[in-house]
C-alpha positions, -999 to +999 in steps of 0.1 A: -339+860-110-370+863-089-387+829-091-421+819-077-430+783-072-467+775-069-474+745-046-454+732-017-457+696-025-428+672-033-419+687-066-425+723-054-401+716-025-376+701-049-375+732-070-372+755-040-343+735-027-327+735-062-331+772-070-331+791-037-293+794-033-288+809-068-320+829-072-344+849-051-373+825-046-407+824-031-432+795-027-470+800-026-494+775-011-529+781+004-521+756+032-497+774+055-488+740+072-471+729+040-448+758+042-435+751+077-403+733+065-395+756+036-361+773+042-340+799+025-371+812+006-400+835+011-433+818+019-466+832+007-502+823+014-519+853-003-520+866-038-511+901-026-477+889-015-472+875-050-479+909-065-454+926-042-427+900-051-430+907-088-416+873-101-398+871-134-405+833-136-434+812-122-430+775-119-464+759-114-459+727-094-495+721-081-515+690-088-522+686-125-560+689-119-556+724-106-526+737-128-546+758-152-570+771-126-541+782-104-526+800-133-558+819-139-559+830-103-523+841-102-519+858-136-536+891-125-510+894-098-480+890-122-460+914-142-468+912-179-433+901-189-432+873-163-426+838-178-452+812-170-440+776-167-454+742-157-440+708-151-471+688-158-471+652-171-501+657-194-503+689-214-537+686-232-550+721-237-519+738-223-507+754-255-541+770-262-542+783-226-507+798-228-514+815-261-546+830-247-528+847-219-505+868-242-476+861-218-443+844-223-443+807-214-422+776-212-434+740-205-413+711-193-417+677-178-391+664-154-395+626-158-384+618-123-416+619-102-408+617-065-424+583-061-395+563-075-366+586-083-338+595-060-340+633-061-304+635-049-291+614-078-307+620-112-280+612-137-300+583-151-333+602-154-348+622-182-366+655-188-386+669-216-385+706-227-414+716-250-399+732-281-426+758-283-429+790-263-403+814-250-367+808-261-350+822-230-374+801-208-364+770-227-327+778-223-332+783-185-347+749-180-324+731-204-294+745-185-310+736-152-317+700-162-283+696-178-267+707-145-286+679-128-272+654-153-305+646-169-309+634-204-330+662-220-353+658-251-373+684-269-408+677-281-438+697-292-469+697-270-485+670-292-454+649-293-451+651-256-486+638-249-483+610-275-451+599-257-467+601-223-497+581-235-473+553-244-447+555-216-471+562-187-504+545-197-490+511-205-471+506-172-498+523-152-526+501-167-505+470-163-500+479-127-537+484-122-544+449-135-518+434-112-533+452-082-568+442-092-561+405-092-534+402-065-539+384-032-519+387+000-489+363+000-474+351+032-442+341+014-440+362-017-413+356-043-388+382-054-407+390-086-440+394-068-424+417-042-409+439-070-443+442-087-460+449-054-435+477-047-442+493-081-479+490-076-477+506-042-457+535-057-480+540-086-512+539-065-497+564-041-498+590-069-525+617-068-558+605-082-559+635-104-526+626-121-538+590-126-571+602-141-554+626-165-530+599-177-559+575-183-581+602-199-554+614-222-571+611-256-542+590-269-543+564-240-573+543-252-554+529-282-526+517-260-549+501-235-567+483-264-533+469-275-529+454-240-563+438-243-554+423-276-521+409-263-539+393-233-564+378-257-536+362-278-518+350-246-550+334-233-555+316-266-519+302-264-525+290-228-559+274-236-543+255-265-511+246-245-494+254-278-456+252-271-446+264-306-469+294-303-456+302-268-420+300-280-427+324-308-445+347-285-416+348-260-391+354-288-412+383-301-416+400-267-379+395-258-370+414-289-391+443-277-371+447-245-336+445-260 
C-alpha cells in the first residue's frame, strides 16, 4: 500500500519506522530539516510531490491544532478513493469534517504518546479505533495495533472524547496544580521526584494539545469535580477530623483498586 504520513514529528517518525518496510511510504513536512533523519521512505516538502505519489492511505500526524487545516490543504492533491486517517487525542468536529469531504476515512488514537511510552515496547499500552468510517481502514489499524501487542478498544467519536475528557483532563489538571504550587527541593523525596517527572513530561507536550484537552467541552465537569474534592479535603484538614479522614481514605482507596 502507498501510505503518506503528514508530519515528521515523534509520532510521524514512529509510523514511518513502523510501516516503511512493509509498504511504500512517504512523509511530508514543510520543514525540510525535520526530514533529515527519515530513512527508507520518500521525503516530500511540496504538495505536487504528494499528487505524484498518489497515496492510498494518509496518516495525519501533525499537531492537533493544525490537523484539519492540513487535511484541507492536502485533499485536493489526493486520489478520490484515498483513505484519510488521523491519530488525534481530541476529535471534536472530526466526524463532521470527514463526512463533508465525501472521502473514505478512519480515525484512531494510539494511547502511547511519546512523552512517557517506550515506543519499542508497547505491550502494556492501549489504542482506540473509532467504530465509524471506512471498514477496511478500521481493519488496517486494528491489525497494525494488534501486531504491536496493544489492547485495542472501539468507541464512537463521542465516546472517545468523553473518555479522553476523563482520562486526560483529570491527570493533566492535577499535574498543573502540582506544578503551580511546587517549590525547588534540595533533597526531594521519592514521591516528589516521581510527581516532578510526570509534571515535566506533561508540560513538555505541545501547548496546542494541552489547550484542546482543556477546552474539550466535556472537560469542565471533571475539573469541577476536582474542585469539590479539594473543598471537602480542606474541610477535613481544618476540622482535624480523624473519622472523616479515615472515611475519605477508605473511599479513595476503593477507587484505585
